N, C-alpha and C positions, 0 to 999 in steps of 0.2 A: 718263271718257268721252274725255279729250284726252291727247295724248302730253305727256311731262314730261322736262326736263333739268336739270342743275344750275344753280344760281344764280351760282356762281363755281368756280374752279379748287380742287382739293384735292390735297394732296402727300403722299406717303409714301416712307420709306426704309428698307430691310432686306435681309436676306440672302434669297437663294433657297433654298428646301428642299433640291433636288437638286443645283443647281449649285454651292452655296456662294459664289456671287458676290454681292456687294452691289449692290442696283439702287435707282434713283431712278424713282419712278412719279408721274405726274400724270394727273389725270382731270379733264376739261375739258368745258364745255358744248358742244353740237352742234345743228345745225340740225334741224328736223323732218323726219322720214321718212329720216334719215341711219343710223339704227341705232347700234350699238356698233362703232366702228373702232379698232384697235389700230395704233400706230405705233412702230417701232423707231428711235428718235432717234439712236442709236448707229450706225446703218447709213448710209453716204454715197451708196448707190446709189438708184436710183429706185424699186425694188421694196421699199419699207420699209413700205408699208401693208397691213394685212391685216384684211378685214371678219371680224367675229365671226360666222361661220356654219358650219353643219355641213358645207358643201361644202369648207371650208378645214381641217377637223378631221383630224388624224393619229392612226393607232393609237399609244398611248404607254403606258409603264409607270408606274402609280401617280399619274398626273396627266392634265390635259387639255391638248393642245397644238394650236395653229393655225399653219397655214404658207402663204405664198403661192408656195412652190417655190424662192424666193430666201433668205428668211429665216424664222424660226419663233419663237414665244412660248409658253412652257410654264407650267403651274400657273396657269391663268387662272381656274379654277372658283370660288375664292372670292370674288373680285371680281365675277364674273359673276353669282353667287348674289346678292350684295349689290345689284347693279344691278337684277337682276330683282325681288328681294323689296321693294326700296325704290321700284319702279315708275318707273325710270330707262329711257326708252325710246331716248334719243339721247345718246351721250357719245364723246369722243375720249380715248383712253387712250394716254399716251405713256410709253415705258420704255426706259432706256438699257443694256438687258441682254436676254439670251435667256430670262430667267425672271422672273416678278413676285416681289416680296418675299412671304415667307410670314407675317410679322408674328407674331401669336400662334397660328396654326395653324388660325384660324377666319375668319368674315366680320366679326367685332366691330368691328374698328378701321375697316374700310370703311363699315359700316353708320353707325356714330356720327358719322364724318365727314360723310357724305351728309346725315344728319339735322341735324347742326350748320349746315352751309352753306345748306341748304334748296334747294327745287326750283322751277322755273319751269314754269308751265302753258303750253303752246304752242298754236298755232292749229289744227294738224291733229288729226284724230280718232285716237284709239288703235286699232290694228289687233290682232286676234288670229287664231290659227290655231284653228279649231274642228274638232275630231275627229269624223269622220262612220262611221268604221269601225275596228273593233278590229284592232290589230296586235300580235302576240306574238312576242318573240325568246326562243328556248330554246337553252342550251348545257349539256349535261350536267344538274347539279342546279341550274343557275342559271336564272332567267327574269325577263323584264320586259315589260309590257304597257301599252298606252295604248288607252283606249276612250272612247265617246261617253258625255256625261253631260248631264242636262237642267237642272244647277244654274249653268251659266254662269260656271265657275270652273276652276281647277286644284287637283285633290285628289291627294295622294301618299300611298299606303299601302305601308310598306317594312318588310321583315323580314330579319334576319340570324341566323346561327347559326354561331358559331365553335368549338363543341364543346370549350369550355375551361372553366377554373373562375372566370374573371373577366367576360368579355364575355357568355358563354353564349348564350342565345337572347333576342333583344329585337325588338320591333316597335313602330311608331308610325305614327299617321296625322296628316296635317296638311291644312289648308285654308288656301290662300294668301290668299283672299278675307278671312278672319278672322284676320289677322295671324300666319298660320301661320309665316312667315319667321323672326319674333322668337322663336319657340319653339325655333329650331335654329341662330340666327346666331352664337352663342357658342360653339357646340360644336367642338371641336378635331380636327385629323386624329390619327390613331392608328396603331400597329403592334404586333406582338408582338416581344419581345425575341429569341426564337428565329429569327425571320425576318431579323433585321439582317445577319447574315454575308452572306446572299445578296443583299440589297438593296445593300450595299456593293460587292459583286462585280459588280453590274451598273453602278457608277459613280453610283448615286443616293443621296440623303440626305446628301450632303456638308455641308449647312448645317443639318441636323437636330440638335435637343437638346431637352431637357426643357422649355425655354422656348416651344417652337413645336409640340410633339407629345406625345401621351400615349403612354408606352410600358408595355406590359403584360408583366409577368414571368409565371411559371407560376400564381402564385395571388395576385398583388397589382399594384397599379399603382405604378410606380416614381416618379412625380411626387409632390414632397413635399406640394403642396396638394391631392392627390387629383383627383375629378372635379368638374366644375361640375354635372353632372345625373347621376343614377343611371344613366340610359340615354343618356349622351352619344355612345356609339359609334353607335348608329342614329341619332340625330340628326344626327352629323355626315355620315353616308351619305345623309341627306335633303338636307342642306346642298349637298353635292356634286351631287346629283342636280338640284336647282334650278338651279344654275349651268350644268351641262351641257345642261339641257333648253332654256336660254335661247339655245343655239346654233341654235335653230330659226329665229331671227331675230325672232321676235314671241312675246308671251305666248301661252300655250296655254290652251284650254278643253277639258278632258277629265279622265279619271282614270287615273292610273299606279299600277299594282301591281308591285312588285319584291320577289324573293326572292334573296337572296345576290348582288345585282348590283354594279355598280361602273361606273368611267368607259367601260370599253369596251363594256359591254352597252348603256349609255345612248347611246353614239355610234352603235351599230349599229340600235338603235331609231329614232333620228331619221333616219338614212340611209334606212331602209325606208320610214319615213313621208313624207319629202320625195319620195322616188321615185314613191310611189303616190298620185297626184294626186287620185284619187277617194276617198281616205281622209280628207281634209280640204278645208276651203275657208277663204279669208281674209275675215274680215268685222269689223265693229265693233258696239258694243253698241247702236248706234242703228238697225242694220239691223232692218227689220220682221220679225216672227217669229222673232227671235233666238233665244229660248228654245225654239221647237218642235223636237221630236225627230222629226217625221214624215219628214224627209228622210234619217234615218240608214239605212244599208244593214245588213241582218241578217248579211252575210258578214264573215269576218275573214281576216286574213293571219296565217299562222303560218310563222315561219322557224326552222328547226332548224339549229343551227350544230355 
């Protein structure tokens, strides 16, 4: 019912997945109602602070990037997923590079560090964005939607189909109120070996390796230790989705359904949601009739891209 922050600072160091640059990262406690704030400590100008919000999100390839038009920070999704999944409402994130360290390619190290240092319950009530109207984003064979629920929590139902011999078709549902984040927190980012040449041509994955990503060949996983979960691929997609959804600025109350989505689709969903102010309201779990669905609109917004 109340907001949380970290009890003390936690530190990380590692290479950026796409930039290949080693970065130092600190996550610090922050005041109630301050949200998640990123700071580029290597930047000497005044505009080095970026609020983690969809209004600051940029279209980006294979990662999530936020910017204040002066500086940007990329690949924030795994940390954002850990902060969301571990119920951290307020934190200051300091980094000395353009990209967060990828670590092992999942949220595991972030989550473990948060768990180890512990959290502080703050005096302000936790706020939620409660979905009142269904919003659907469609793009060719991809789709993502968010809709009302009377269960007072966030549920995610995700499906992928890579039409190959390893990943194939995978689907999974999670409930964030029932520790759903911990089902996906250690699932790593992945790519197909056949796509690597194009990824390199785009100037990406300069820091990628089998230590921080799963690489799938035609009929096998190239990582010596194999997979952590049989369905690690769809689990990682959900992990990314959790982190990207936290750019709403608050935890969500609703149900997300996604087919063949990704960072770009989730960004467009949040943009449509925030712009349509009759599709949601800001509430707390102490609000009277919080669980009532009587106010839900039967209408829906469909965006075809």
